DOKOL-251565 format. One record per residue (C-alpha): x, y, z; residue in three letters. Coordinates in steps of 0.001 Angstrom, whole numbers, plus 524288, in hexadecimal, padded with zeros to 5 digits. Example, Ala and Ser with C-alpha at 12.3 -4.5 7.8 and 13.67 -1.06 7.14 Angstrom:
2
<<8300C; 7EE6C; 81E78>; 'ala'>
<<83566; 7FBDC; 81BE4>; 'ser'>
This chain:
222
<<7E860; 7B95D; 8019C>; 'met'>
<<7F1DF; 7BB32; 7F7B6>; 'arg'>
<<7FA60; 7C6DB; 7F7F8>; 'val'>
<<803DF; 7CB5A; 7EC8F>; 'ala'>
<<81076; 7D393; 7F119>; 'val'>
<<816BC; 7DC4F; 7E5DC>; 'ile'>
<<824ED; 7DDA5; 7E6F0>; 'gln'>
<<82D74; 7E749; 7DEE6>; 'phe'>
<<83BE9; 7E98E; 7E063>; 'pro'>
<<83D0B; 7F0F2; 7EC4C>; 'gly'>
<<8318C; 7EBCF; 7F351>; 'thr'>
<<833D5; 7E9EC; 8011C>; 'asn'>
<<826EB; 7E7A7; 80899>; 'cys'>
<<8216A; 7DB1A; 80031>; 'asp'>
<<82691; 7D145; 80AFE>; 'leu'>
<<82050; 7DA57; 81672>; 'asp'>
<<813D0; 7DA37; 80DE0>; 'thr'>
<<8148D; 7CAC8; 80B87>; 'lys'>
<<8164F; 7C94D; 8198A>; 'tyr'>
<<80B0E; 7D205; 81E7D>; 'ala'>
<<80099; 7CAFD; 81427>; 'phe'>
<<80569; 7BE33; 817B3>; 'glu'>
<<804EF; 7C07C; 8257F>; 'lys'>
<<7F64D; 7C2B6; 82366>; 'ser'>
<<7F464; 7B639; 81AD8>; 'gly'>
<<7F677; 7B94E; 80D6E>; 'ala'>
<<7FE33; 7B294; 803AE>; 'glu'>
<<807E5; 7BC8F; 7FD31>; 'val'>
<<80FFD; 7BC66; 7F0E9>; 'glu'>
<<81B2F; 7C594; 7EE82>; 'leu'>
<<81A60; 7C9F3; 7DFBA>; 'ile'>
<<825A5; 7CFE4; 7D9AD>; 'trp'>
<<823FB; 7DC15; 7D0CF>; 'his'>
<<82772; 7D618; 7C3D9>; 'asn'>
<<81D38; 7CC07; 7C485>; 'glu'>
<<812C9; 7CC96; 7BA84>; 'thr'>
<<8085B; 7C579; 7C13E>; 'lys'>
<<80079; 7C543; 7CE79>; 'leu'>
<<7FC7C; 7B859; 7D3C3>; 'lys'>
<<7EEAC; 7B7DB; 7D937>; 'ser'>
<<7EDF5; 7C0BC; 7E58B>; 'cys'>
<<7E5A3; 7C87C; 7EDBF>; 'asp'>
<<7EDBB; 7D368; 7F02E>; 'leu'>
<<7F91F; 7D947; 7E9FA>; 'val'>
<<8026F; 7E1AB; 7F2ED>; 'val'>
<<80DFC; 7EAA4; 7EEFF>; 'ile'>
<<8162C; 7EB2E; 7F923>; 'ala'>
<<81E4A; 7F679; 7FE67>; 'gly'>
<<82C62; 7F9FC; 7FBC1>; 'gly'>
<<83427; 80090; 7F1B4>; 'phe'>
<<83153; 7FB96; 7E4D0>; 'ser'>
<<83C8E; 7FE82; 7DAB7>; 'tyr'>
<<843C6; 805F7; 7E593>; 'gly'>
<<83821; 8104E; 7E3FB>; 'asp'>
<<83F46; 81694; 7D7D9>; 'tyr'>
<<83777; 82081; 7CFF2>; 'leu'>
<<82D11; 82005; 7DA5D>; 'arg'>
<<82781; 81608; 7E3C2>; 'ser'>
<<8211D; 80B7A; 7DC2E>; 'gly'>
<<822FA; 8120C; 7CEDA>; 'ala'>
<<82BB2; 806F0; 7C968>; 'ile'>
<<82403; 7FCE1; 7CFEE>; 'ala'>
<<8179E; 7FF77; 7C999>; 'arg'>
<<81CFB; 7FADE; 7BBA5>; 'phe'>
<<81F7C; 7ED40; 7C1C9>; 'ser'>
<<81995; 7E285; 7BA71>; 'pro'>
<<81216; 7DDEE; 7C64C>; 'ile'>
<<80B33; 7EB00; 7C75B>; 'met'>
<<802A2; 7E7EB; 7BBD7>; 'ser'>
<<7FE88; 7DC03; 7C1FC>; 'glu'>
<<7FB1E; 7E327; 7CEDB>; 'val'>
<<7F2F6; 7ECDB; 7C734>; 'glu'>
<<7EB46; 7E2A3; 7C0D4>; 'lys'>
<<7E92E; 7DB76; 7CECC>; 'phe'>
<<7E412; 7E8B3; 7D372>; 'ala'>
<<7DB5B; 7EB9B; 7C70E>; 'asn'>
<<7D509; 7DEAA; 7C9DF>; 'ser'>
<<7D22A; 7E210; 7D737>; 'gly'>
<<7DDD7; 7DC84; 7DE3E>; 'gly'>
<<7E2DA; 7E21E; 7E9CF>; 'phe'>
<<7EE6D; 7EA17; 7EA9F>; 'val'>
<<7F6DA; 7EEDE; 7F5D6>; 'leu'>
<<80341; 7F831; 7F381>; 'gly'>
<<80A2B; 7FAFD; 800AB>; 'ile'>
<<81284; 80682; 80083>; 'cys'>
<<81BBD; 80561; 7F4A6>; 'asn'>
<<80F6D; 7FC3F; 7F032>; 'gly'>
<<80869; 8080E; 7F10D>; 'phe'>
<<810CE; 80F17; 7EA67>; 'gln'>
<<81127; 806CB; 7DE45>; 'ile'>
<<80274; 80570; 7DD6D>; 'leu'>
<<8031F; 8153F; 7DC60>; 'leu'>
<<80D1C; 81466; 7D2E5>; 'glu'>
<<8054C; 80A11; 7CB03>; 'ala'>
<<7F764; 812C7; 7CAC1>; 'asn'>
<<7F1AF; 80817; 7D306>; 'met'>
<<7EFCC; 81249; 7DE07>; 'leu'>
<<7EDFA; 82085; 7DCEB>; 'glu'>
<<7F763; 82ADE; 7E085>; 'gly'>
<<80604; 82B0F; 7E299>; 'ala'>
<<811B4; 82A71; 7EC23>; 'met'>
<<81A90; 834B4; 7EF1F>; 'lys'>
<<825D6; 83558; 7F8FD>; 'arg'>
<<8242A; 83674; 805F4>; 'asn'>
<<8222C; 845FD; 809EE>; 'glu'>
<<82E01; 844A4; 812AD>; 'asn'>
<<83546; 83E25; 80903>; 'leu'>
<<83919; 83410; 812B3>; 'his'>
<<8362A; 82480; 8132A>; 'phe'>
<<82CEE; 8224C; 81D8E>; 'ile'>
<<82D20; 814DD; 824C4>; 'ser'>
<<82411; 8145A; 830D4>; 'lys'>
<<8166A; 8102F; 8356F>; 'tyr'>
<<80BDA; 81A2F; 833B8>; 'his'>
<<7FE0F; 81A33; 8366C>; 'his'>
<<7F355; 81924; 82B5A>; 'leu'>
<<7E4A1; 81C58; 82B3E>; 'lys'>
<<7DCA8; 8139E; 82510>; 'val'>
<<7D41E; 81C19; 81B72>; 'val'>
<<7CC51; 8123C; 81388>; 'asn'>
<<7CB1C; 80330; 81762>; 'asn'>
<<7C09F; 800B3; 80D62>; 'asn'>
<<7C95F; 7F8BE; 80544>; 'asn'>
<<7D0CA; 7E9F9; 807A7>; 'lys'>
<<7DCFA; 7EF69; 80B6E>; 'phe'>
<<7D9A5; 7F778; 8185E>; 'leu'>
<<7CB62; 7F03D; 81A99>; 'lys'>
<<7D0FE; 7EB21; 8274D>; 'asn'>
<<7D381; 7F958; 82CA7>; 'leu'>
<<7CA11; 80331; 83153>; 'glu'>
<<7C7B3; 81040; 8290A>; 'lys'>
<<7D010; 81AB8; 83218>; 'asn'>
<<7D7EF; 80F6A; 83914>; 'glu'>
<<7E5F9; 81352; 83BC2>; 'ile'>
<<7F023; 80946; 838AD>; 'ile'>
<<7FF49; 809F5; 83B13>; 'asn'>
<<807E7; 8050C; 82E4A>; 'ile'>
<<814E0; 80708; 82A36>; 'pro'>
<<8195C; 80F81; 81F65>; 'ile'>
<<825F6; 80EF4; 81770>; 'ala'>
<<827E8; 81863; 80BB5>; 'his'>
<<82DBF; 8238B; 804AF>; 'ala'>
<<82389; 825C9; 7FB30>; 'glu'>
<<81725; 825C2; 80142>; 'gly'>
<<81284; 832C2; 7FF46>; 'asn'>
<<805D2; 82EDD; 7F893>; 'tyr'>
<<7FFB3; 8391A; 7F061>; 'phe'>
<<7F40D; 839D8; 7E716>; 'ile'>
<<7EDC2; 8470C; 7E02A>; 'asp'>
<<7E236; 84D9C; 7E697>; 'lys'>
<<7D7DB; 8475D; 7DE0D>; 'asp'>
<<7DE00; 8397A; 7DF55>; 'gly'>
<<7DD9B; 83C11; 7ED4D>; 'leu'>
<<7CF47; 83E94; 7EDB0>; 'lys'>
<<7CCC5; 83395; 7E5D7>; 'ser'>
<<7D40D; 82A40; 7EF11>; 'leu'>
<<7CAD9; 82ED6; 7FAC9>; 'tyr'>
<<7BEC0; 82E6D; 7F1C1>; 'glu'>
<<7C07D; 81FEF; 7EF0B>; 'asn'>
<<7C634; 81C04; 7FC60>; 'asn'>
<<7D437; 8197F; 7F79A>; 'gln'>
<<7DC26; 81F5E; 80295>; 'val'>
<<7DD53; 8143E; 80D31>; 'ile'>
<<7E78E; 81808; 8158A>; 'leu'>
<<7ECE9; 824ED; 81AE0>; 'lys'>
<<7F8B1; 82805; 82484>; 'tyr'>
<<7F597; 82BFA; 83091>; 'cys'>
<<7F9A5; 82DEA; 83DFA>; 'gly'>
<<7F63B; 82483; 849FD>; 'ser'>
<<7EA14; 82C4D; 84D12>; 'asp'>
<<7E58E; 82D85; 83ECA>; 'gly'>
<<7EA3B; 83B47; 83BC9>; 'glu'>
<<7F0C2; 83DF2; 82FA6>; 'glu'>
<<7FF58; 83AF3; 82F34>; 'leu'>
<<80616; 83AA4; 82257>; 'asn'>
<<81409; 8341E; 82234>; 'pro'>
<<8168D; 8352B; 81286>; 'asn'>
<<80E8D; 8413A; 80D59>; 'gly'>
<<803BF; 838B7; 806DD>; 'ser'>
<<7F8A0; 840AC; 80260>; 'ile'>
<<7ED3D; 83FEF; 80C70>; 'asp'>
<<7F692; 8377F; 8149F>; 'cys'>
<<7F315; 82AFF; 80B2A>; 'ile'>
<<7F967; 81F30; 80EE2>; 'ala'>
<<7F195; 81507; 80660>; 'gly'>
<<7E77B; 814AB; 7FB75>; 'ile'>
<<7E048; 80AA9; 7F2DE>; 'cys'>
<<7DA15; 80B51; 7E4E4>; 'asn'>
<<7CB9E; 80EA9; 7E2D2>; 'arg'>
<<7C8E5; 7FF38; 7E197>; 'glu'>
<<7D074; 7FD84; 7EEC4>; 'lys'>
<<7D80F; 7F167; 7EA47>; 'asn'>
<<7E52C; 7F87A; 7E8E2>; 'ile'>
<<7EBA8; 7FE2C; 7F606>; 'phe'>
<<7F74B; 806F7; 7F7F2>; 'gly'>
<<7FDCA; 80B6E; 8049E>; 'leu'>
<<80B01; 81107; 80829>; 'met'>
<<80B1E; 80A98; 81710>; 'pro'>
<<80F08; 7FBB5; 817EF>; 'his'>
<<80430; 7F2E0; 81E79>; 'pro'>
<<80D46; 7E6AC; 81D9B>; 'glu'>
<<81613; 7ED65; 8271D>; 'arg'>
<<80B17; 7EDFE; 83168>; 'ala'>
<<8066C; 7E09F; 83254>; 'ile'>
<<80B50; 7DC7D; 83F52>; 'glu'>
<<80B30; 7E357; 84CD5>; 'asn'>
<<81878; 7E05E; 84E2B>; 'ile'>
<<81B6D; 7E9FC; 8422A>; 'leu'>
<<814B6; 7F477; 84AB2>; 'asn'>
<<80708; 7F281; 8431B>; 'ser'>
<<7FE1D; 7E97C; 83DC6>; 'ser'>
<<7F616; 7F331; 83765>; 'asp'>
<<7FA46; 7EF4D; 82978>; 'gly'>
<<7F648; 7E023; 82B9D>; 'lys'>
<<7E77C; 7E644; 82BCF>; 'gln'>
<<7EA54; 7ECF4; 81EE3>; 'met'>
<<7EF8E; 7E258; 8179B>; 'leu'>
<<7E54D; 7D89C; 81C6F>; 'asn'>
<<7DB6C; 7DFBE; 816EC>; 'gly'>
<<7DEA7; 7D8B5; 8097B>; 'phe'>
<<7DBCE; 7CB50; 80FFF>; 'phe'>
<<7CBB1; 7CBEA; 81056>; 'asn'>
């Protein structure tokens, strides 16, 4: 499996992401944002961090980088794209996923492990997990407050696009940032573009307190 990890000025989770996929046997290439071509790959990952220092809005500048045109073409041809944290923000700004991000409700940066509930596993990303399964994945963000209007939210549920929700250890609603309906991750209607604020690449070994992220990332392998 070949994975392309996109880097922008300010990206800081690129090497973690590369390590996570290589540990599962993937061949990973780091792609700088000024590149205008994607080499043959099975998955494009937009890694987390603070692209362009999060000026204007998180992801608002990165969406105009040359490589994003190639990422969009790749996705439109059916290729799989995963945006993690800042990568999710970039996909929203690029209108490759629906909705927008706001500042966390408490206006503070949040960095901790947080439980998630699998809402929909009928997709390549989460197929190795059970519906309603509770997993433990780190979050680290200041603008993770996902928002979409009432009609958009209805459409997400009708099309099974809500894939992950924040919860407590027993599955009860527990919202760390104010995201509408506790949403932590979504996909597009075609289920080949995925975005989530939590960091599965930081939860691939038990020594890191959880290996739940490995199950998520490994969904792309078969």
